[in-house]
Steps between C-alpha positions, in 0.01 A plus 500: 500500500846332555368213278402735217839679526678174481288398202570829318868464572492147366326596176709810444837356608659511169404871452615580847834344423527685170480826702698391809808338340599806290421729791726295750780445256524872405484602867760243594737621225460850633559396864821327391612833352440693825148629442389726799442405784741201441763745365519853378412446133196589281376365160447827341765486222564713191191711416303377804769666697479829309133509409253244628567519872488885492176484316361264762606757766310775314195288453500414865543858584211620286265225636585586868465872442179465295681676219384507136649224281488721194810709552813514724744769557750249650719456197553629148403864603140346494389192320167325390480236773213325343733405216754388751232287661384352163860372421642423845229492775174369383523149662223445760757329714657854556221558750730310735691832526226616744603224733885552494670811659715732306797347664420162322403611152773279358378205700148562376650492152648165571193347645294607191769359281476159679127490475522567127748237444274253689186622315686433163554134580130478618369668189682276259403185689125613487544561133638145449222334700224686324651484158601128490239379757764333712579566876811354673858553587593588145302830514693600809839414341427681175357800696842518688674489160295802395571693820873390500550584125808723415253788395340521844824433686702740293245775458285447802652810674269690241235417746225688299543250211424205726132570514459449122715167523274354756183620321637373161391138558153604588483707179620179316244289673229767431577510125481112501162511658374769277585308179423140626212566745372839379552655842702822484457672841824360644693616196350847514550551868858354514608710193353813666680427825838458298449836327387665827803376704768550228414641156869439378508125527131488389610640164703190432231266632235672278728453190549146580127428543431635154703193379412244756126533444537379154694199642202428745241545225698262262520231773127504568414255216169406656359858452354577161632795301224743551535453876877549479445838336244600777747392772766700345261788504451443862881499545506855343215625730643348820846641402352846467316462819816382666685806367214720616508356847861627527394835338534710823864413504559463125349826358670758731831304483482516117492877508800504762707278283465734210702751707767239614817375326290193366336713256819573312591148391502421139473169295850360412595530138730193469437147620725376773547171685621509851625137554567194303274198532753310715507780762132514509446118543765496756286731726276196561774337707483465873740678728535791258504842654176690448526843324410761767595811295688427189596185315328219311126422527339318798374182354560233759194320651660159578737289316234210503310714227785404266365146505130558569444732204615222260244270671244759429602512134512127455197384696198367285243642742554859405385613162755568243350837417518611869859394533601685180331821606637496846864432385468759231377761740768414755762527224362849395534618860863379518564684160333804632720509815808492276392751226507880549202573291273252668636579836421865446134403427460258795627758746224735409680669206791591716858367564540409871792656694673181619300188616486330161222271405233630716242269347692181532259395775247429225752264333558335835128451548460325165799282559375394841146443367640272224727323739208430732286369219792291396513357846133436513507310163838344539346142455397598151853579391764251380696332801825632356407859480656605830825317427544631144405867610761477776774371267414782240526767790818346637641504139394873470643580843839344400512677179426835674767421767770393280420748224482793744163597364389625843689654800363307793646406840661163524246387761208594267628251242546231765178539690293512173659173383427337820138595526439411133627148574301462808183611309574266206534201741182587702291584196609172318458293813145647554406359155675160525444407869158359590533433867569807710445738211329736728803518717722575206260787382486654843876475513512683174269775615723532815808549303328760279394682828839484646661646185251772479542596870864473470512722201290756682726503798809527260353782298410710804851463633634613171265806506638599836357736762558854627615654836170574697666698768636769248159526356340601829796670660387853455131451503431630856738791471338614162154466635591714800642777279219476261247561789712798615454645158130418490458680827684800382321519154156402623283512193771654257617331185858413502752232360767302678783300370784272634855583405648150523326233277465142616214395262349672193164569692631599837262799531204277424633242749503775757170657378687834432366747243818494282626479144660153453304239326566160344165370331386350172236764505740789552434820309709501184504872487629560845756200458634684180525841660665364813782356283540825319523678830789292620306267726560112479231378261465202279204327331237499777677617800643850608640605835614783699864435433631789307318780670608867492385822676295588196318164469444488870327840465293422189384157635418634842743265689441665831643235741786264469601198724868412496734290702754773478496785768632825395377858506379508137441275190475728203221745602365267778576594867536243777184474712503199731629141555355174601703161531764604248263651251503879442223718384575811287257773387531694178371864526533538126248249383254690286187301590288273269401787271639849412483765229759477214537690183317390187841418362483178688337364197824558310710308747757292306528193727614257235870585539735221618686749721310510818665823618378663177149369553491647858625829373225501229240408762599808709512726207159390366333510836628843619528673153832640607843414375663310786724187488557317836740267332809573312591157359829387344698183401761324714851435407596192291482179722759229539414145431630173630414158345295653214537731194326837522357716207398861535167548323427860611581741776256299737509157348751212494468133385725228606587142388624261766835325492568123531450503877174693468558642843565861404455847665454846377610790723425868476674759713392846540673788691313833482684823483233689697272389780159377393193309590543206271252268350581214241268300277602163393365211279717190467378190306637166621685624796471327834534813715629857514716617776495871580774631738489872600569750783194352691600133469437194266175394362396203273227483233381197319233633264653484152206701349638785707390818679625824639743480800540771744876508568462820720732788580851450336762749575773613259770239470298222649450189297200303394543143364254286324586136428276286274534120551413318181274194497706203393190337332513760216751577234416871462300785636485871523526783762344844491625739765404881531617713784327832615554777734195594700398866558300499817419873452331427173295235673386731766402774236293234325336402842411860578331547184290176493399508866309821468189315357471156640192275545389522875327167571231487752362156436692189407422130463619215275249595217449869584684828521358847569646842544546844385758680294560869410634548159687826440463473123354251256692182481519135568456342839769227497429198722732220580204250470545248227271553199209245520170521316327393829562844652210758457570864576274780605606866511267720687231233481515469116650202331846572352705326248845383596803488284817267503817676605821342374276191404499417882319747719167675538491866404203737542469823314388775730432874451617779727333503836387281795383143399368213704621155338340171567637169374316167523616156394318193370678244273387555145266221400424394846111575478473320165706211630296474809180495305648236257592287807159528646314425177726199424455369860128509470493339155728221629272437800195477265680258266618303800144468630388402167759230465414373839131466410591334174735257672217364709295425191774366277682228696526120449258315728695287758597166343517618146773293318791678344484591125802712450664500845759765559862357490634392837146426661491204703357193325407265788130598477480654161220743593471874533498628865177680590495847378749462202409760232425389155790489256311388181162658591361707231495876576195594714340155512312402806662219702225253442586516122874446542552169705 
């Protein structure tokens, strides 16, 4: 057994190293930055901090509680969790969450990230070995270049994308085998896995394959025209089967996305280029900081490619037509990255919110593939190629430096010059030196490997880390308070929020049934209405910041966790405390459903004044003329370091001065005592500082929300200071104040609480309960409208309507009714059926190909006729079991030798 293991390790050593080197390098880089347990840092930066780790937490929670994966109440007032899985959580490696405890979810995230980085290197090395029929140190080195490319290093924290990146080389190998060897099972299965694990990146892969299959077909000169047409047809069939294999994820998510912000994107009307050619080409240099959120495109995959791609273009072994098509396709990708119209198409007919060039990994793959083929065929290129290429790049680099064509760090210029010179010397020596050539070639591979690993370490350090201790600091206390509420409520439906926000998806991280949500699949209607109601909301995220007594009641926010301890917070009363976290209960929450007037259909929620929107909500729901908020404008502000222009009673615009460090200050002293609320929206402001009788608070959300100032007595002063962002020359400020009438709120509550939905059965995908309607009307629910919900009233299927383009409403007649709601993602059954049929057909075609491969192979010892490029020539015979390349379609093996 030990001998077999040693033999296996010896045979697979270059694959093992292709996995292990990136894994160890990335782990070492994190340890040097203080990764836990070697420090107090975590790798979950940017959106992984706000979204992915919380979604990991929710997935783990559902698995361990045997809960449905279709729907979750823990965020967004309720969300299609199957759509969240399809975008964020479909990786099979996420099963590791079952092994890690809740207190180590971030560490599980890190471990999965490390595995995927290693698998990316392994996958690319397998592609190179199978595609070019060569196995040695070079496949390990180029595999590491792929795993350490600026795309994976810069965007690797988008852990859900990495599955597609590690599967992409297998997709490319599969399409090569389909066209050249008439075997399509690998292509179909790998494409299906791509779509299953992340449909978003798969969109870009599928678009690219439509071009690349033509390149592969053109390169198969030994196949006659009719057979090329048939194999293109097989490409279409296997592509459809691959798409069908991911149908269980794809179809329900397509319906979910129609209700998200992604559905609102429109094609650009004017052509725009993002960067000039010099800036783009400079992104290939080493020691250039990877883009992790905003900036230029991630194109780096090793400075050696600057010299190896010319070797590919000038070697005589590669056909001219293949070289032309590959370079044209690569250039097209580069143009697509830099053009708004093509970018829109490549990103699934949608403009990305940050993270530019999300398909640049395809460009990197092509560059590395050409670079590897250039390396393999280096002896067939002129001896001066490397030296001339290096001279040209050095001239380009000098021109960009002195001409200030790109803003790069000084060390980037210096390191790039150094490695180009080293590569030029080694590549030239490898052609000119006869003795010890192997040593020179190995030295070159070693330098490329060191550069790739060095860049990976550098890029990860540039990305940075987060404070792990803060992330876990309140976990135990919140869980204790949550259990206290669960014991109190038993099987009742309730919602629970957190007052102080750390991340965008805090309630999901803590598995609390709350409102806040940051997700690409967020319901666009709820997002829009939340903004109109005065909550913080932008693009695909909305949060509890901006809550008022009225919205707490309507949205059924029954419990609140806060780090502040006081008798009341709005209509919440203090209940208990644990480890500095305080639990509050809201006796004025109206429940998940309650009867409202039919006038709710006429609710004018499109106003930009949130106090007016809330007043209209109360008016249309109760049918009575009551206005909880009396809104007004604040006195004229004073400005320092900027010029201010009054646009309306609630709007001002500013232009910064020379210093660009300005402030705008509003001061308000009421003549009578009041419960004061203020709504602000300030573009290009770093923060807003609010000082009142209860103290000082800071807000940094420029998109704005309602602020509860609290009780202000006559003669007391409230001050708001807006600190302008010095990166911008101009901006605007909207500011509306309002006096809250708590008695009007209580009158509203007394009216609406009379007929509320009494829940007697609650689950993730089910709500059941009774309600007694005093008159014909609408049962308003704070459940986001989703076509996956089905409703029965007194056992009969009922139609639902959309309230304020966001929530589910059910029309009821006077009397007692029993309401049942059940959820299943729309399209799930059809998607599951599609996946099953596609999997069965792929299995049948795989078995058919396996049988055919045993009948259509070259007998052992058959001499080469059209040997694939890169095949070893010492014996000039096909290995046993090699499939036919030139065999006529369907001919028996004894006729084709």
